[in-house]
MARPADO-630590 format. One record per residue (C-alpha): residue number from 0; z, x, y; residue in one letter. Coordinates in Angstrom, 1 decimal, padded with zeros to 4 digits. Each point is the difference from the previous one (the first is absolute). Example, Ala and Ser with C-alpha at 12.3 -4.5 7.8 and 13.67 -1.06 7.14 Angstrom:
! MARPADO-630590
<site 0, <007.8, 012.3, -004.5>, 'A'>
<site 1, <-000.7, 001.4, 003.4>, 'S'>
***
This chain:
! MARPADO-630590
<site 0, <000.0, 000.0, 000.0>, 'M'>
<site 1, <-000.8, 001.3, 003.5>, 'T'>
<site 2, <003.1, 001.4, 001.8>, 'S'>
<site 3, <001.2, -001.5, 003.3>, 'T'>
<site 4, <-000.8, 003.2, 001.8>, 'N'>
<site 5, <-003.6, -000.1, -001.2>, 'T'>
<site 6, <-000.4, -003.6, 001.0>, 'I'>
<site 7, <001.4, 000.7, 003.5>, 'A'>
<site 8, <-002.3, 003.0, 000.4>, 'E'>
<site 9, <-003.0, -002.0, -001.0>, 'A'>
<site 10, <000.9, -002.8, 002.4>, 'Q'>
<site 11, <000.6, 002.5, 002.8>, 'A'>
<site 12, <-003.4, 001.6, -000.6>, 'A'>
<site 13, <-001.7, -003.4, -000.1>, 'K'>
<site 14, <001.8, -001.0, 003.2>, 'A'>
<site 15, <-001.0, 003.2, 001.9>, 'S'>
<site 16, <-003.6, -001.0, 000.1>, 'A'>
<site 17, <-000.9, -001.7, 003.3>, 'T'>
<site 18, <-001.5, -003.5, -000.8>, 'P'>
<site 19, <-003.3, -000.9, 001.6>, 'A'>
<site 20, <-000.4, -003.4, 001.4>, 'S'>
<site 21, <-002.2, -001.1, -002.9>, 'D'>
<site 22, <002.8, 001.0, -002.4>, 'D'>
<site 23, <002.1, -003.0, 001.1>, 'I'>
<site 24, <-000.7, -002.9, -002.4>, 'I'>
<site 25, <002.8, -002.2, 001.4>, 'L'>
<site 26, <001.5, -000.3, 003.4>, 'E'>
<site 27, <002.8, -002.5, 000.8>, 'V'>
<site 28, <001.0, -000.5, 003.6>, 'N'>
<site 29, <003.1, -002.0, 001.0>, 'D'>
<site 30, <-000.5, -002.4, -002.9>, 'L'>
<site 31, <002.1, -003.2, 000.2>, 'K'>
<site 32, <000.4, -002.9, -002.4>, 'K'>
<site 33, <002.4, -002.8, 000.8>, 'Y'>
<site 34, <000.7, -003.0, -002.2>, 'F'>
<site 35, <001.0, -003.3, 001.8>, 'P'>
<site 36, <003.3, -001.6, -000.7>, 'I'>
<site 37, <-000.4, -003.8, 000.0>, 'K'>
<site 38, <002.7, -002.7, 000.1>, 'G'>
<site 39, <001.2, -003.2, 001.4>, 'G'>
<site 40, <-001.3, -003.5, -000.4>, 'M'>
<site 41, <-003.4, 000.9, 001.4>, 'L'>
<site 42, <-000.2, 003.3, -001.9>, 'N'>
<site 43, <-000.6, 002.0, 003.2>, 'R'>
<site 44, <000.0, 003.8, 000.2>, 'V'>
<site 45, <003.5, 001.1, 000.9>, 'Q'>
<site 46, <-000.4, 003.7, -000.2>, 'G'>
<site 47, <-001.7, 002.8, -001.9>, 'F'>
<site 48, <000.8, 002.4, -002.8>, 'V'>
<site 49, <-001.3, 003.4, 001.3>, 'K'>
<site 50, <-001.0, 001.4, -003.4>, 'A'>
<site 51, <-002.2, 002.7, 001.4>, 'V'>
<site 52, <000.7, 001.0, 003.6>, 'D'>
<site 53, <-002.0, 002.8, 001.6>, 'G'>
<site 54, <-001.1, 002.2, -002.9>, 'V'>
<site 55, <-002.4, 002.9, 000.8>, 'S'>
<site 56, <-001.4, 002.8, -002.2>, 'F'>
<site 57, <-003.2, 001.7, -001.1>, 'K'>
<site 58, <-001.0, 000.7, -003.6>, 'L'>
<site 59, <-002.4, 002.7, -001.0>, 'R'>
<site 60, <-002.8, -000.5, -002.5>, 'R'>
<site 61, <001.0, 001.1, -003.6>, 'G'>
<site 62, <003.7, 000.3, 000.9>, 'H'>
<site 63, <003.0, -002.1, -001.0>, 'T'>
<site 64, <002.5, -001.3, 002.5>, 'M'>
<site 65, <003.4, -001.1, -001.3>, 'G'>
<site 66, <001.8, -003.0, 001.7>, 'L'>
<site 67, <003.7, -000.1, -000.5>, 'V'>
<site 68, <003.0, -001.9, 001.3>, 'G'>
<site 69, <002.7, -002.5, -001.0>, 'E'>
<site 70, <-000.9, -003.3, -001.7>, 'S'>
<site 71, <-001.3, -002.5, 002.6>, 'G'>
<site 72, <-001.1, 002.5, 002.5>, 'C'>
<site 73, <-003.6, -001.1, 000.0>, 'G'>
<site 74, <-001.7, 002.5, -002.3>, 'K'>
<site 75, <-001.9, -002.5, -002.2>, 'S'>
<site 76, <-000.8, -002.2, 002.9>, 'T'>
<site 77, <-001.5, 003.0, 001.8>, 'T'>
<site 78, <-002.3, 000.7, -003.0>, 'G'>
<site 79, <-001.1, -003.6, -000.4>, 'R'>
<site 80, <-000.6, -000.4, 003.8>, 'T'>
<site 81, <-002.2, 003.1, -000.1>, 'I'>
<site 82, <-002.1, -001.6, -002.8>, 'L'>
<site 83, <-000.1, -003.3, 001.9>, 'R'>
<site 84, <001.9, -001.7, -002.8>, 'L'>
<site 85, <002.8, -001.5, 002.1>, 'A'>
<site 86, <-002.0, -002.2, 002.3>, 'G'>
<site 87, <-000.8, 001.0, 003.6>, 'E'>
<site 88, <001.9, 002.9, 001.6>, 'K'>
<site 89, <002.2, -000.7, 003.0>, 'T'>
<site 90, <-001.1, 003.1, 001.9>, 'G'>
<site 91, <-001.3, 003.6, -000.2>, 'G'>
<site 92, <-003.0, 001.7, -001.7>, 'Q'>
<site 93, <-001.0, 000.7, -003.5>, 'V'>
<site 94, <-003.0, 002.4, 000.0>, 'L'>
<site 95, <-001.6, 000.7, -003.4>, 'F'>
<site 96, <-002.8, 002.6, 000.2>, 'N'>
<site 97, <000.1, -000.6, 003.8>, 'G'>
<site 98, <-000.5, -003.8, -000.3>, 'R'>
<site 99, <002.6, -002.6, 001.0>, 'E'>
<site 100, <000.7, -001.9, -003.2>, 'V'>
<site 101, <001.1, -003.2, 001.9>, 'Y'>
<site 102, <-003.3, -000.2, 002.0>, 'D'>
<site 103, <-002.2, -000.2, -003.1>, 'L'>
<site 104, <-001.7, -003.3, -001.0>, 'S'>
<site 105, <000.7, -001.6, -003.4>, 'H'>
<site 106, <-003.2, 001.5, -001.4>, 'K'>
<site 107, <000.8, 003.5, 001.3>, 'E'>
<site 108, <003.6, -000.3, -001.3>, 'M'>
<site 109, <-001.3, -001.1, -003.4>, 'H'>
<site 110, <-002.1, 003.2, -000.2>, 'E'>
<site 111, <003.0, 002.2, 001.2>, 'L'>
<site 112, <002.2, -001.4, -002.8>, 'R'>
<site 113, <-001.6, 002.4, -002.5>, 'T'>
<site 114, <001.2, 002.9, 002.2>, 'K'>
<site 115, <003.6, -001.1, 000.4>, 'M'>
<site 116, <002.1, -000.9, -003.0>, 'Q'>
<site 117, <003.7, -000.5, -000.9>, 'I'>
<site 118, <002.1, 000.7, -003.1>, 'I'>
<site 119, <002.9, -002.5, -000.1>, 'F'>
<site 120, <003.6, 000.7, -000.8>, 'Q'>
<site 121, <000.5, -002.2, -003.0>, 'D'>
<site 122, <-002.5, 000.5, -002.8>, 'P'>
<site 123, <001.4, -003.1, -001.8>, 'Y'>
<site 124, <-000.7, -002.6, 002.7>, 'S'>
<site 125, <-003.2, 001.5, 001.6>, 'S'>
<site 126, <-002.2, -000.6, -003.1>, 'L'>
<site 127, <-001.2, -003.4, -001.0>, 'S'>
<site 128, <001.3, -000.9, -003.5>, 'P'>
<site 129, <-003.0, -002.2, -000.6>, 'R'>
<site 130, <-002.7, 002.7, 000.4>, 'L'>
<site 131, <-000.9, 002.8, -002.4>, 'P'>
<site 132, <000.0, 003.6, 001.4>, 'I'>
<site 133, <-003.8, 000.1, 000.1>, 'S'>
<site 134, <000.1, -002.9, 002.5>, 'E'>
<site 135, <002.9, 001.3, 002.0>, 'I'>
<site 136, <-001.7, 003.4, 000.5>, 'V'>
<site 137, <-003.6, -001.3, 000.3>, 'G'>
<site 138, <000.4, -003.2, 002.0>, 'E'>
<site 139, <-000.2, 001.6, 003.4>, 'A'>
<site 140, <-002.7, 002.4, -001.1>, 'V'>
<site 141, <-002.2, -002.9, -001.0>, 'R'>
<site 142, <000.9, -001.9, 003.3>, 'E'>
<site 143, <-001.1, 003.0, 002.1>, 'H'>
<site 144, <-003.1, 000.8, -002.1>, 'N'>
<site 145, <001.0, 003.6, -000.3>, 'L'>
<site 146, <-001.8, 000.6, -003.3>, 'V'>
<site 147, <-002.9, -001.8, -001.9>, 'P'>
<site 148, <001.1, -002.7, -002.3>, 'K'>
<site 149, <-001.2, 001.8, -003.1>, 'N'>
<site 150, <002.0, 003.1, 000.9>, 'E'>
<site 151, <003.3, -001.8, 000.8>, 'L'>
<site 152, <001.6, 000.4, -003.5>, 'D'>
<site 153, <-000.7, 003.7, 000.0>, 'G'>
<site 154, <001.3, 000.4, 003.5>, 'Y'>
<site 155, <003.3, -001.8, -000.9>, 'I'>
<site 156, <000.4, 002.3, -003.0>, 'D'>
<site 157, <-000.5, 003.1, 002.2>, 'H'>
<site 158, <002.6, -001.2, 002.6>, 'V'>
<site 159, <002.5, -000.9, -002.7>, 'M'>
<site 160, <-000.4, 003.4, -001.7>, 'E'>
<site 161, <000.6, 001.7, 003.4>, 'E'>
<site 162, <003.3, -001.8, 000.2>, 'C'>
<site 163, <001.1, 000.9, -003.5>, 'G'>
<site 164, <-000.9, -003.3, -001.7>, 'L'>
<site 165, <-002.2, -000.4, -003.0>, 'Q'>
<site 166, <-003.2, -002.2, 000.1>, 'P'>
<site 167, <001.3, -002.2, -002.8>, 'Y'>
<site 168, <002.8, -001.1, 002.3>, 'H'>
<site 169, <-002.3, -002.0, 002.2>, 'K'>
<site 170, <000.1, -003.1, -002.2>, 'M'>
<site 171, <003.8, -000.1, 000.0>, 'R'>
<site 172, <002.3, -001.9, 002.4>, 'Y'>
<site 173, <002.6, 001.4, 002.3>, 'P'>
<site 174, <003.0, -001.1, -002.1>, 'H'>
<site 175, <-001.2, 002.3, -002.8>, 'E'>
<site 176, <000.6, 003.1, 002.1>, 'F'>
<site 177, <003.1, 002.0, 001.0>, 'S'>
<site 178, <001.0, 000.4, 003.7>, 'G'>
<site 179, <-001.7, 003.4, 000.3>, 'G'>
<site 180, <-003.2, -001.3, -001.5>, 'Q'>
<site 181, <000.0, -003.0, 002.3>, 'R'>
<site 182, <000.3, 002.3, 003.0>, 'Q'>
<site 183, <-002.9, 002.0, -001.3>, 'R'>
<site 184, <-002.0, -003.3, -000.2>, 'I'>
<site 185, <001.0, -000.7, 003.7>, 'C'>
<site 186, <-001.3, 003.5, 000.9>, 'I'>
<site 187, <-003.2, -000.6, -001.9>, 'A'>
<site 188, <-000.5, -003.3, 001.8>, 'R'>
<site 189, <000.3, 001.8, 003.4>, 'A'>
<site 190, <-002.1, 003.0, -001.1>, 'L'>
<site 191, <-002.9, -002.1, -001.4>, 'A'>
<site 192, <-001.1, -000.8, 003.6>, 'L'>
<site 193, <-000.4, 003.7, 000.8>, 'N'>
<site 194, <002.4, -000.1, 003.0>, 'P'>
<site 195, <000.6, 002.7, 002.6>, 'E'>
<site 196, <003.5, -001.2, 000.9>, 'F'>
<site 197, <002.8, -001.5, -002.2>, 'I'>
<site 198, <003.4, -001.4, 001.0>, 'V'>
<site 199, <002.4, 000.9, -002.8>, 'C'>
<site 200, <002.8, -002.5, 000.5>, 'D'>
<site 201, <002.9, 001.4, -002.0>, 'E'>
<site 202, <-002.3, 000.4, -003.0>, 'P'>
<site 203, <002.7, 001.7, -002.3>, 'V'>
<site 204, <003.2, -001.7, 001.1>, 'S'>
<site 205, <-000.1, -002.5, -002.9>, 'A'>
<site 206, <-000.6, 002.7, -002.7>, 'L'>
<site 207, <002.1, 002.3, -002.1>, 'D'>
<site 208, <000.4, 003.6, 001.3>, 'V'>
<site 209, <-002.2, 001.5, -002.7>, 'S'>
<site 210, <-002.8, -002.5, 000.7>, 'I'>
<site 211, <000.4, 000.5, 003.8>, 'Q'>
<site 212, <-001.0, 003.7, -000.5>, 'A'>
<site 213, <-003.1, -001.0, -001.9>, 'Q'>
<site 214, <-001.1, -002.5, 002.7>, 'I'>
<site 215, <000.7, 002.5, 002.8>, 'I'>
<site 216, <-002.1, 002.6, -001.8>, 'N'>
<site 217, <-002.8, -002.5, -000.6>, 'L'>
<site 218, <-000.1, -000.9, 003.7>, 'L'>
<site 219, <-000.1, 003.7, 000.9>, 'H'>
<site 220, <-002.8, 000.8, -002.5>, 'D'>
<site 221, <-002.1, -003.0, 001.3>, 'L'>
<site 222, <000.5, 001.2, 003.6>, 'Q'>
<site 223, <-001.2, 003.5, -001.0>, 'E'>
<site 224, <-003.1, -001.4, -001.8>, 'E'>
<site 225, <-001.0, -002.7, 002.4>, 'R'>
<site 226, <001.3, 001.2, 003.4>, 'G'>
<site 227, <002.2, -003.1, 000.4>, 'L'>
<site 228, <002.4, -000.6, 002.9>, 'T'>
<site 229, <003.4, -001.6, -000.7>, 'Y'>
<site 230, <002.7, -001.7, 002.0>, 'L'>
<site 231, <002.8, 000.4, -002.4>, 'F'>
<site 232, <002.9, -002.4, 000.6>, 'I'>
<site 233, <003.2, 000.9, -001.9>, 'S'>
<site 234, <003.8, 000.1, -000.1>, 'H'>
<site 235, <000.0, 003.2, -002.1>, 'D'>
<site 236, <000.1, 002.9, 002.4>, 'L'>
<site 237, <-000.4, 002.6, -002.7>, 'S'>
<site 238, <-003.3, -001.7, -001.1>, 'V'>
<site 239, <-001.1, -000.2, 003.6>, 'V'>
<site 240, <000.7, 003.7, 000.5>, 'E'>
<site 241, <-002.0, 000.8, -003.1>, 'H'>
<site 242, <-003.1, -002.0, 000.6>, 'I'>
<site 243, <-000.3, -000.3, 003.9>, 'S'>
<site 244, <-001.6, 002.2, 002.6>, 'D'>
<site 245, <001.6, -001.9, 002.8>, 'A'>
<site 246, <003.0, -002.3, 000.3>, 'V'>
<site 247, <000.9, -002.9, 002.3>, 'G'>
<site 248, <003.6, -001.3, 000.2>, 'V'>
<site 249, <000.4, -003.6, 001.0>, 'M'>
<site 250, <003.0, -001.9, 001.3>, 'Y'>
<site 251, <000.1, -003.7, 000.9>, 'L'>
<site 252, <-003.7, -000.3, 000.4>, 'G'>
<site 253, <-000.6, 003.2, 002.0>, 'G'>
<site 254, <-001.0, 003.6, -000.8>, 'M'>
<site 255, <002.9, 002.3, 001.0>, 'V'>
<site 256, <-001.5, 003.2, -001.4>, 'E'>
<site 257, <-003.4, 001.2, -001.3>, 'Y'>
<site 258, <-001.4, 003.3, -000.9>, 'G'>
<site 259, <-001.1, 002.4, -002.8>, 'Y'>
<site 260, <002.1, -000.2, -003.1>, 'T'>
<site 261, <001.1, 003.6, 000.1>, 'S'>
<site 262, <001.2, -000.4, 003.6>, 'D'>
<site 263, <001.8, -003.3, -000.5>, 'I'>
<site 264, <002.0, 001.2, -003.1>, 'F'>
<site 265, <000.7, 003.4, 001.5>, 'R'>
<site 266, <001.0, -001.1, 003.4>, 'N'>
<site 267, <000.7, -003.8, 000.4>, 'P'>
<site 268, <000.5, -000.8, 003.7>, 'L'>
<site 269, <000.9, -003.7, 000.3>, 'H'>
<site 270, <003.7, -000.8, -000.9>, 'P'>
<site 271, <-001.2, -002.8, -002.3>, 'Y'>
<site 272, <-002.3, 002.4, -001.9>, 'T'>
<site 273, <002.9, 002.5, -000.4>, 'K'>
<site 274, <002.2, -002.8, -001.4>, 'A'>
<site 275, <-002.8, -001.2, -002.3>, 'L'>
<site 276, <-000.7, 003.5, -001.4>, 'F'>
<site 277, <003.6, 000.8, -000.5>, 'S'>
<site 278, <000.1, -002.7, -002.7>, 'A'>
<site 279, <-002.6, 002.0, -002.1>, 'I'>
<site 280, <002.0, 001.0, -003.2>, 'P'>
<site 281, <000.2, 003.7, -000.8>, 'I'>
<site 282, <-000.2, 000.8, -003.7>, 'P'>
<site 283, <002.8, 002.6, 000.1>, 'D'>
<site 284, <003.7, -001.1, -000.5>, 'P'>
<site 285, <001.2, 003.2, 001.8>, 'K'>
<site 286, <-001.8, -000.9, 003.3>, 'V'>
<site 287, <002.0, -002.2, 002.3>, 'K'>
<site 288, <-002.1, -002.7, 001.6>, 'M'>
<site 289, <000.5, -000.5, 003.8>, 'N'>
<site 290, <-000.7, -003.7, 000.1>, 'R'>
<site 291, <-000.4, -001.6, 003.4>, 'I'>
<site 292, <001.4, -003.5, -000.3>, 'V'>
<site 293, <-001.3, -002.5, 002.5>, 'L'>
<site 294, <002.5, -002.6, 001.3>, 'E'>
<site 295, <-000.9, -003.6, 000.4>, 'G'>
<site 296, <-002.9, -002.0, -001.5>, 'S'>
<site 297, <-003.7, -000.2, 000.9>, 'I'>
<site 298, <-000.6, -002.5, 002.8>, 'P'>
<site 299, <-002.2, -003.0, -000.6>, 'S'>
<site 300, <-003.7, 000.5, 000.8>, 'P'>
<site 301, <000.1, -003.5, 001.5>, 'A'>
<site 302, <002.5, 001.3, 002.6>, 'N'>
<site 303, <-000.4, 003.8, 000.3>, 'P'>
<site 304, <002.2, 001.9, 002.5>, 'P'>
<site 305, <-001.3, 000.9, 003.5>, 'K'>
<site 306, <-001.1, 003.6, 000.6>, 'G'>
<site 307, <000.0, 002.2, -003.1>, 'C'>
<site 308, <000.4, -002.2, -003.0>, 'K'>
<site 309, <002.2, 002.6, -001.8>, 'F'>
<site 310, <002.6, 000.4, 002.8>, 'H'>
<site 311, <002.4, -002.5, -001.7>, 'T'>
<site 312, <000.4, 002.4, -002.9>, 'R'>
<site 313, <-000.7, 003.3, 001.6>, 'C'>
<site 314, <002.9, 002.5, 000.4>, 'P'>
<site 315, <-001.8, 001.7, 002.9>, 'F'>
<site 316, <-001.0, -003.1, 002.0>, 'A'>
<site 317, <000.0, 000.4, 003.8>, 'K'>
<site 318, <000.0, -002.6, 002.8>, 'D'>
<site 319, <-003.8, 000.1, 000.3>, 'C'>
<site 320, <-000.4, -000.7, -003.7>, 'C'>
<site 321, <001.4, -003.5, 000.6>, 'R'>
<site 322, <-002.5, -000.9, 002.7>, 'E'>
<site 323, <-003.2, 002.1, -000.3>, 'V'>
<site 324, <-002.4, 000.1, -003.0>, 'V'>
<site 325, <-000.6, 003.7, -000.8>, 'P'>
<site 326, <-003.6, 001.3, 000.2>, 'E'>
<site 327, <-001.7, 001.8, -002.9>, 'Q'>
<site 328, <000.1, 003.7, 000.8>, 'R'>
<site 329, <-001.8, 003.0, -001.8>, 'E'>
<site 330, <002.8, 002.6, -000.3>, 'L'>
<site 331, <-001.9, 002.3, -002.4>, 'E'>
<site 332, <-003.8, 000.0, -000.8>, 'P'>
<site 333, <-000.5, -003.3, -001.9>, 'G'>
<site 334, <003.7, -000.9, 000.0>, 'H'>
<site 335, <000.8, -003.1, 002.0>, 'F'>
<site 336, <003.4, -001.6, 000.6>, 'V'>
<site 337, <001.2, -003.0, 002.1>, 'S'>
<site 338, <003.5, 000.9, 001.2>, 'C'>
<site 339, <001.8, 000.5, 003.4>, 'H'>
<site 340, <001.8, 003.1, -001.4>, 'L'>
<site 341, <-003.3, 001.9, 000.6>, 'Y'>
<site 342, <-000.8, -001.3, 003.5>, 'D'>
<site 343, <-000.9, 002.8, 002.3>, 'E'>
***
């Protein structure tokens, strides 16, 4: 297995190359997605849940960006909003290959669907129990006319073999497979459309540890072979450190820190990132862990605090944190943080 030092060196070498503008496959600027809260006799809108509130980042072609944060911070909603799977956005920009996704017509969006795919978190509920595997993998291929009808069976066999499945599996149904095999089917379904960008929404969280390693290695191999770009959403910081070239840390709908993986893990800047990373277990009983325990609970996204959203739990909060929203600043090349502690 590759050592941590080797991984860090490879990521640092990858990060040192200055990206050209055409290297950016996805650019997200101040993305917002609010869900209305309705109530009363007339079912009127009484407020909004600010699930995604001002997220900005750039993702380079062929790279993987990890998205981490506590449950309910908006990671999955961010991924679905980028893919235009969560209805209309509330604000901001989503530029895929330089084109605003939300300005596309229905026909243009239909064509773009082949280039943007998602692997869902739960392999048990994301597959139809009524369809055989050949139909699950091949349905969208047939819908988009990607291959001639007489070549469809051979194409499905090839995609399944790429994902570690056998051709004779295609006439079976999802309930006949294990969790790891079902996730391979989900990957094959996404891969069959020959996408450029895939949102991996916690693709290994429902699997055993040994199976997790197989799926992570499969995703890595497919990325090497096909030049895929991933947005990898996960709670497992060790997995994110292993697979990602860049990392974004989310808190209560906003991006508090974002940068290259080696920089973020070597030198976390935001107090929330430091607290989050202090929870990573160290497999050595002799090493004492310096856990940073945050006081209080996460505020409701329906009623977030004024100013910096983290100030209610931050041990370093200042008066300005309670009133002014911090701007995103680049403190190191490619390393951005939104925190008043670094105001000039």
